[in-house]
N, C-alpha and C positions, 0 to 999 in steps of 0.2 A: 389371754390377759396373764401373763407369769406374776406370782407373789412375790417374791424373792427382794427384788428393789423398794417394792412398795411397803414391803412390811419393816423393811430396812429404816424406812424413814417415821412409821405411825406406830409401828407394834413393839420393833425389838427394842431393847434399854439401852439407854445411852452410856452404860460401860461399853456395849459391843461395838457403840459408835465412832466413841472414839478411841477405845483402844485397837481396833481390828488394824486402821492403817497403819502404827507406827511401824511395825515389821515391815508388810509390804504394800508401798504404794506406787503406785501406776503412771504413769506420767498424762500431767492432767492439762488440760485446754482451756484457754484463755475465754469466757462464755462471754458472748454478743451484749452489747450495752442493750436493756429493756427498756422502754418508759417506765414515766414515774407511777405509779399507784395511789392508789387510794388503802387506807389498811384495810389488812386481810379479815375478814367475817368471822369473829371465833365460835369456834365450837364451847360454846361455854355454858354452864347449868350452874344454878343455885337450888341446893341442899338446906332444907332448912329442920331442926330438931323441936321438941318437946317442950325443951327447957329456953329459948332463944338462940342456941349455937348454929351459924350455918357453916355450908362447906361451898365453896365456890368449885366447882369441875371443869376445867379447863383443856382441852385437846390439842396436845403439844404435837409439830410438826418437827423433829429431831434435826434435821438441816434443814437452813433457810440461806436465806440472801440479804446481803445488807438492804436491799431496798424492800426486803418484805418488813418493815421499821418504819417507821412507827405505829404501836399496836394502836389496837379501838381502843376508842375512851372506854367503852365496855370492859376491858382488861383494866383498864388503868383505876376503873373505880374499884374495880373487885380487889385489885393489889392495896390500894389507897387503905379499901373495908379491913384487909385480913391484917389478923396479930401475928400469922406466920405462915410460912408456906411446908407444902409436903410434896417432894419431887418424886419419882421413881428412889431414885439412887440419891443419897444425901450428897449435899455441896462436898466436904471435905471426901468423900470416898471418888467424888465427882473430878477433885483437881488435884486429886493422889501421882505423885513423880510415877507410883509401881502400878499405877491401873494398865498401863500398856503391858507393861513387864509382866503383870497377869494371866492380861490375856491371850501374851506369844506363849507362855509356859503350856498354858492349856491346850494351847495350838498344835503343838509339837507332839509327833510319832513317837510312840515308843514301844511300837509292837516288830520293832525289825524291818517292817514293807517300806517302803516307797511310794510316794502319791502316783506314781504312773501306775505301780503295781494295781491298783484298787480302782481304778478308770479304762471304760470300754474304749476301744478305737479312737473312736470318733470324737469323745469326750478329749482323749490326750491332745489331740490334732485340734480341735478347737483352743484348747490351752495353748498348744504350740504357738499356733496363729497370732495368738493373744498376745503371748509375752513378747514374740517378736516385733510386734507394732507397737509396744509402750516401753519397748526397752528393758525388758522386765527380765532378767536372768534367771533361766528353768533351774538351775543349781539353787537358789533361795528356798524356791516353794517345793521340790521333794522329801523334804521331811515334814510339813506339814499337812495337817488333816485338809479331807475335802470342804468341811463348813468354814474355815477360815478364810480358805483361798475363794469360795464363792463370794462372800462377805465383803469382801475388799475388791474382788473383781466390781460386784455391785456400787461401794462404795465410790469407786475411781470415776464410774460411769455418772455417779452423780455429780460429781466434782465436777466433770467437765462440762457441768452445768453451772455453776459455779454456787451451787449447794456446798452446805459447809457445817459440820457437828458445832463446830465452834460459833456458827452463827445463830445454831440453835435457839427454838422458843424456850430452852430446859436454862442452858446458862448464862441466856438473856434476862431472864428473872431470876437466877441464882446471884448473878452482877446484880440486881436494882435490890434486891434484899439484903445484900451484905453493906450497900452502901445506907438502903434506909434502917438500917440494924434491927432487920427483923427475926426469927430465929427461924432456921430451915433445917428438915430432917428427911429422911428417907425411909419408903414404905417396905425397901429389901435390899440387900446389901450386894454389893458387885461380885461378890465371887458365887453368890447365888444366881445371878443374871448369866454370869459365865458359864457355869455350871449346867442352865439348862438349855443354852446352847450345846455344849460338849455332849449333852446328853442325848443328842439326835442319832438316831441307829445309820448304821452305813448306809442303808439304801436313801434315807432321806437326806444323808450329804451327798450320794453322790449327785444326787436329784436335784441340791442345792446349786450347784456348781452346772451341772448343765445347764437350770436355766439361766444363771447371771451368765453364763457364755453366748446362750440364745438371746437376750436380752441387748448383748454388745451389736448383735448384726443388726438387730432391730431399730438400732438410735432409741433418740431422746425420746420418742413420741409419750408412751406410757408414764413414764415419770414425770414430764409435762404436766399431762392429765392428772396426774394424782395431787404435783402442786398446786393446779388451780384450782381443783376442787377443795381442795385445803383453804385455801384463799375466800373461795367464795364460803366455806362454811358449807360445804354442799355434804350433809351427811347420807344423805341418799346416795348418790354416787360412791363416795369411802366405800360405805357398806356394801353395795350391788358390786361393786369393780375390783374390791379386796378381801372385805372381811366374810361374806358369805362364798366368794370362790374357793376362798381356803379352808374354811371350813368344810366345804363338800368334797375339795380335793385331797387335802390333808387332814381327816378329821383330829388323828391323834396328837401331831404338832401342833394343831390350831389350838385346841386342850390344854398343851402344857405351855405354851406361850402367852396364852389369852386366858382362857377360860380358868386354868384353876390360879392365875396369876390375881386376876379380878376376884375371885371368892378368899384369898388370903388376904385383901386387902380390907375386905369389908369388915371385919374384927375392930382395925383403926380407925375406920371411917368413920363406924357408928359410934364409939367411944367419943367419941369426938365431938357427933351429934348429941350423944344424949349429957355431955356434960353441959353447966349451967353456961353464963355467957359469954361466946368467944366467936372467932369466924377467922376461919382457915382458906388461903386458897391450895389446890390440889391439882399441879400439875404431870398429867400421865399423856403418855400416847393416844392419840385421839382415837384409835381402835376400841381401845380398851373402852371407851364410854359409850358406844355403839352397840347395838343389837341387843337381843335377849339376853348375850351373854355379858353386854358391858353394864358396867358401873352404875349406869344413869337408872338402868330400867331395875336392876339388883336392888339399889335403896328403895325403888318405890317400890318392888314388891314387901318389901320389909315395912312399907306403912310411912314411909316420908314424903315429905311434897318436894316434887322436884321441878324443878322452870325453866326453860329455855331464855335467854339473857341476851337478846341480839335485836339492837335499837337499830341496826340497818337492814336486817330481816322485813321481809313483804307480809302483812297482817296474815293470819291462815283463819279458814272458817272454823267456826263451832266447834263442828263434828272433828275435825282435825285435830284440834289442843286437846281433843278430849282421849288420841288416838295412840300407840306408840308412836314415836320419832323416827319409828324405824318403816313402819308399814306406812304411818302415815305421818310425812313430818311436822311439828309442829311450828314449823316456820320455815317456807323456800328463802334460801339466800338470793340476793339479788347479785348476777351476773355484771 
């Protein structure tokens, strides 16, 4: 299974998801009606500090459907208990009208070459076929970098399933925070997120575009599996079928997109835990919380108590509760 479409939903920052389609958007199909669902089982943990401060850590899916709401009562309680919220990106940057322009500017080629010049024959042929099938003029792509075109194609495919960045968990909770008058801040800037993606080397960018086009041919099954795993709160499947594979196949990119950002977030998170009384709800892409590189295990390694909050999860054996949530999950979600 390829990682790009899944990474867009669970790992790459919201700035990328909201900015990318503004310049190049594929024709979207109407999603098929879906039956009513129970609320998603949240990927939610609580970390406790020595002086009573608490962090709720919530794993986001950056693109969702309207029928992914309402949220679990676990999330509602965490939101109500929190004095403030912390996202990957501050709401004022997320909602800035210049975000899409910043993204598009970063995507423009300035080396005098065209997109076709950088692609092998098979990738260019696939891109031509995709553009023709989706009413996308190739001349609009000629001056763009492969990472931007690949991301846009992946997001277009997810949009065909009704998954929308505007309905993502981040934006939903930002709106709730604004209504409730709760302060909300960001862990990093939009410029940093865009620079991270634009910093991919030429081989990584070409691979990203190739895989996005291959995913078009395979249909929607993989993205649907990912979304369903998130709804079940299935940390094992999300780790095994995406993060672990990406770490193995693209170690440098995984380190830049995931590990290095997690490490950078530790300091502000620890500052909040070391403070006096206060509770913060932290909402980040779900994969940032999973595995030995994830924020949950990194906080545990620093000596903080971190526990899974999941009233819809089946109880696990005592040995599993003491183990890593990836090697032996603390709770298995009901499907």
